[in-house]
C-alpha positions in Angstrom: 14.0 -8.7 1.5 12.4 -5.3 1.7 15.1 -3.6 -0.4 13.9 -5.7 -3.3 10.2 -4.7 -2.9 8.3 -1.7 -4.2 6.6 0.9 -2.0 4.1 3.6 -2.7 5.0 7.1 -1.3 1.8 8.4 0.2 3.0 12.0 0.1 4.3 12.2 -3.5 2.2 9.4 -5.1 5.4 7.9 -6.6 6.5 4.3 -6.6 9.9 3.6 -4.9 12.1 0.6 -4.8 13.5 -0.2 -1.4 13.1 1.7 1.9 13.5 5.3 0.6 10.7 7.0 2.5 10.0 6.9 6.3 7.5 4.2 7.3 4.6 6.6 8.1 4.7 8.0 4.5 4.8 4.7 2.6 2.5 1.8 1.8 3.6 -1.7 0.9 5.6 -3.7 0.3 4.5 -4.8 -3.2 6.2 -7.3 -5.4 6.0 -5.2 -8.6 6.1 -1.5 -9.4 2.7 -1.9 -11.2 1.1 -3.3 -8.0 2.7 -0.5 -5.9 1.2 2.1 -8.4 -2.2 0.7 -7.6 -1.7 1.2 -3.8 -4.5 3.8 -3.3 -7.0 1.5 -5.1 -5.8 -1.6 -3.1 -6.0 0.3 0.2 -9.6 1.5 -0.7 -10.6 -2.1 -1.6 -9.2 -3.5 1.6 -10.7 -0.8 3.8 -14.1 -1.4 2.2 -13.8 -5.2 2.8 -12.8 -4.7 6.4 -15.7 -2.3 7.0 -18.1 -4.8 5.5 -16.7 -7.6 7.7 -16.9 -5.4 10.7 -20.5 -4.5 10.0 -21.4 -8.2 9.5 -19.8 -9.0 12.9 -22.1 -6.5 14.7 
């Protein structure tokens, strides 16, 4: 259930438990607070991977 998950607030940079912040301003869900705290790094990694896959498809 999403109330039991952790989210990263994109505006404040804080980790939140549950659906505290409106959807456009949060990233997640994550299973742990530690994972949510790494959200910016995880987002960068995934974006880089997707860009590489997209470039390989061309």
